[in-house]
N, C-alpha and C positions, 0 to 999 in steps of 0.2 A: 553549376551550369552544365548543360549537355553539349559536348563538342563532337563534331564529325572529323575524322582524321584519315589521312592516307600516309602510309609509312612503309619502309623496307624492313623485312625481317633479316635474320642472320644468314639466310641462304640467298638473299638478294631479291626475293620475291616481293611483289607489291601486295600489301594487305590494307584493308580499310575497315572502319567500324566506328563505334561511338563510345564515349566514356564520360564520366562525371568528374568535374574539377572546379575549383573556385575561380581560377584564372587560366588564361591561355598558357602562361609560363608553367603553371602547375600541371597542365595537361601534357606539355612537352616533357617535363621531368618524369611524369608517370609513364609515358611511352618509352623514355630512355631506360627507366628501371626495368621495363619488360624486355629489354634487348632490342628495341625497335628504333629505327632512324626516322624521325618525323619528316615528311615531305610537305604536308599541309595540315593545319589544325584550325578549323573554323567553327564558331559557335552556331548551333542550330538557330534558324530564324525564330522558331517558337521560344527558344531559350532566352534570346535577347529581349523579346517582347514581354515575356512573362517571368523575368527574374525576380521582380518584387513579389509576384504572386507565389512563386516557388519558395521564396524565403519565408513567407507567411505560412505556407503549407508545411514547411519543415518544422516550424515552431509549434503548429497545432497538432502534428502527427505524434502519436504516442507509440512507444515500443511495448507491445503487448506480451504477456507471459508466453503464449504458445510460440511466438516468433523468437523470443529469447531462448526458449528450450531448443528449438530447431537449430538456431545459431550455435549454441553451446555443444550440441551433439555433433554437428559437422566439424566444429573446431577440434573437439577431442578425437574424432575419427581420423582426421588428416594428420594431427600430431602423432598419433599412434602409428600411422603409416609412414612416418619419417619425412613428410613433406616440409620443405623449408618454410620458416615463419612468414617471410615476405610473400611467398607464393600462396600460402594459406590465406593471407589477408586479401590478396587479389581475387582469389576464388570466392571467398565469402562475400566480397563486395559485389562481384558479378552475379552471385546467386541470391542475394538478399532482395526481397521485393519491397519491404518497408523503406520508404525514401529516407526517413530520418536515420534508421539503423544503417542504411547503405552509406549515407554521408558520414556517419560516426565511424564506421569501419574504415572509410577512406582516410579520415583524419588520423585514426590510430596507425594506419599503414605509413602515413607521412612521418609521424613521430618516431615509429620504429626504425624507419630508414635513416633518420637523423641520430640514431643511437639511444633513444629514450627506452628505458626498461618497460616491459610489457604492462605491468600493473600501473605504472605511472601514466602510461598512455590511456589506459582504461579510466583512471581516476579523473581525467579531464572531462568526462562525459557522465556526470551523476544522474542526468535525466534518463539515460539508457541503462546504466549499470550501477547497481546499488553499492553501498559501502561493503556489504558482505561479499558481493561478487568480486570487487577489487581486492579485498583482503584475502580471499581464497586464491585469486590469481597470484598474489604476492607470495602466499604460503607455498603454492605449487612451484613457483620459480625458485624459491629458497631451498625447498627440499628436493627439487629435481623430479617431482612426480606430478607434473602439470596435467597429463591426460587423465590420471586417476582423480585428481581434484576436480577437473571439469565434469567427469562422470558424476561425482557427488554433488556438484553444483546443479547439474541437470535434475537430479533427484529432489534437491531442496526447492528449486524454482517450481518444479511440477507439483510437488506436494503442497507448497504454500498456495499455489494457484487453485488447486482443488479445494483446499480448506476455505479460501476466500469465496470460491464459487458456492460452496455449501452454505456458508454464512449468508451470502447475498440471497440465495434461494429461500433460506429460512426466514429472512426479514422482508422479502418482497411482498408477501400477503399482508402482514401487519402494517407495513408502511402505507400500502394502498388504502387499507381501512382507515388508518389515522388521517390521511389526507382527505378522504371522503368525509369523515366526521368533522374535520376542520372547516371544509367548505359548507357543510350543512349547518354547522354552528354559526358561521358568519351570516348565511342567508336568513336563518331564523331570527337572529338578533337585528338584522338590518331591515327586513320586510314584514315579518310576522308579528314579532313582539310589540313594535310601536303601534300597530293597529289595535291590538288588544289593550295596550296601555291607555290609549285615548278613551276607549269604551269604559274601562274600569275607573278612570279619573272622573269622567262625566257622571258616573253613578255614585261618586263619593265614597267608594269602598276603602276600607283600611287594608292595604295590600300586605300579604304575608312575606316572609323573608325571601323565599326563592324568587318571587316576582320582583321584589325590590332589587335583588342582585342582577336579574336579567335586565331590568330597566337601566340600571347603572352601566352595565356592559354595553347595552344597546346605545345609550347616550354617548359613550366613548367612541364607538365605531361610527355612528351616524354623524355626530357633530365634531368630533376631534380625530377623525381617521388619519389626517396628515400627521398629527402629533404621535399617534399610535405607530405609524410606519416609521417615523423618525426615531422613536424610542426603541422599537424592535431592531432597526438597522444599527443604532448606536450600541445596543446591548450585544448584538452579533459581532460588531467590529471590536468592541472591548474584549469579548471572549476570545476572538481570533488573535488579537494583539497579545493578550495574556498567555495564550497557549503557545506562542512563538518564543516566549522567554524561557529560560532554563527552569525556573520554579514552576512556571505554568505548564510546561511539558510534563514535568514530574507529577504535578497534581492531576492533570488530565489523564495521564496513564495509570496513576495509582487508584483514582476514584472508581473507575469501572470494575477493577479487580476486587473491590470491596463490596460491590453490590450483591444482593442475595442470590439472584437467578443467573445473571450473565457473568458474574465474577468468577465462579469456579471454571467456567469454560475458557475465559481469557487467561487465567493462571495456568491451566493445563496446557493451553496452546503455547504460552511463553516458555514453560518448562520443556516441552517437546522440542521447540526450536533451539533452546539453549543446549540441551543434551545432544541433539543431532549435530549442531555446529561444533561443539566441544569434541565430540567423537571424531569428526572429520579432521579437526586440527591435530588431535593426538595421533591419528593414523598418518598424517602428513609429516610428523616429526617436529611440529612447532613446539617450542618450550612453553611451560605453564604460564609464566608471566606474559609472554607474547600472546598466548592464547586468550588470557583474560583481557588483554588490551583489545584484541580483535572482537571478543564477545561483548565488551562494553559498547562498541559501536554498531554491533550487528544483531543484538538480541531483539531489537525492535520494540523495546519498552524503556522509556526514560527513567521510570522509578526503579526498575531492576538494575539498569545501567549505573545509576547513582550509587546504589548500595554495593554493587560490584566494585566500583571505583574506591569506595570507602574501605572495602575488604582487601584492596591491593596491598596495603601496609602489612597485613597479616601474612599474605603470600610472601612478601619480601623478607619477613622475619623468620621464614621457614616453618610456619605453623602447619604445613601440609596443605591439603586441598579441601577436605571435608570440613575442617574447623572454620576456615574463612567463609566458605559457602553457607554455613549454618547461620551466619549473621544476616543473610538476605531473608527478610521476613516473608517474602512471597514464595520461597522455595519450600517444598513439602518435605516431611521427614523421610519419605521414601527415596527422594532424590539424594538427600544427604547420606542416608544409610548405604545406598548402592554405590555412591562415590567412595565412601569409607571402605567398603568391601573391595572395590576395584583398586583402591590405592594400596591397601595392605597386601592384596594378592598379586599386584602387578598386572592386573587385567582391566585397567580403567576404561579402555576403549570399548571393550565388549559390554561392560556394565552400563556405560552411557548409551550404547546402542539399544540395550534392553529397556532402559528408561524412556528413550525417545519412542520406541515402538509401542511401549505400554501406554504412554500418554497420547500418542497418535490415535490409538483405539479409543481411549477415554474421551478424547475430543469429538470423534465421530459419534460416539454414543451420546455424549452430552448435547451435541447439536440436534440429534434426532429427538432427544428428550425435550429440549427447549422448543423445538418445532411443535411437538405435541402439546406443550403447555401454553403455547401462544394463543390458540383458539379459545380455551376457557377464560384466559385473562382478558382477551378482547371482548368476549361475550359479557363479562362482568362490567368492563368499562363502558361498553355500549349501553347496557341496561342502566347504569348509573346516570349517564348523560340523558338518555331518553326519559328516565324517571324524573330527573331534575326539571327538564322542560315541561313535562306533563304536570308536575306539581305547580310550577310557576304559572301555568295557564289555567289549569282546571280548578285550583283552589279558589281563586277569585271568582270564577264562573259559578261555583257552588254557592258562594256568598251572594252573588248577583241573583241567582235563582231563588234563594231564600228571601232576598229583598223584594223581588217581583211578587212572590207569593204573599 
């Protein structure tokens, strides 16, 4: 809720303003932590009337990548300038425009005041901060290089945001075409095909296979549309439920990487993310086993994470780094060889950076290549669908014309 307050500062001057807090007691504690003596703390009239609406708004508001990037940059800049942690939290809270992120920062500040470690306070808000973000904060706290880790986090969040934007832009056109084709497909089967079907039936024609398939689909949509919707909803619910299980997540993440066109792009993106995070952890002084534990939760692919977990035993046995990583089937020989060279030369961090940079370029090139290949594939698919409907309608009409003659 928003509270209006009047308080005395350390010089005895009266100050007033507003702040966000869950309760009036929390607002008083917040003022006291700032060195102010509360005189009056009252909720805004709009806050009391719209508290339920505000709670709903908080739940619906998402923390977007650009807002998280700005937040992380400001955090790193103030840490490097030597600003105390509690003061940093207060400044970030006052300067954050996103209401959900502002409430999250306020909650983090309260936890830090009570003695909670910074990464533990961040981990309480998975909707705003990913597992990677919290793990990197923990690595920065442990190694004493939190500003440098935040700089690298800024790069990671910004890079992944740009990659996702490129993928969305590449898929926007084909998705639009597919939706339009689906609508046209339903309209044809619902309104056009039944009219021709009655004409062909009255003429007593023997219908060809494409026409019979269209009539079957038309009958399903026209007479059993409710069952079709139930079947589609049930199938979607089953797929979603299965994808939330451990085996389902592994299967759903492994299957796209084995597809012929999109698979190489996804594999290269996963390898670039793995190498980039691994390099950051190595630069932060995190031990290998701890780095692998962090990578299992932050690589962003359940299939790779499962194989990394299986390879943990080899790491514990002292088999080095390259040999256990070679057991991950989705990792390319280039990554394994570069890791082996870096391991032998003692320059693993630089080798991982080179791998990440290389595959970042590969992903950008692959996305452009995929974008160029989408138009011909859509053209072929569109030609197939149009040709199918043309055959379904015109083959019986040719037979009807022969019958009339």
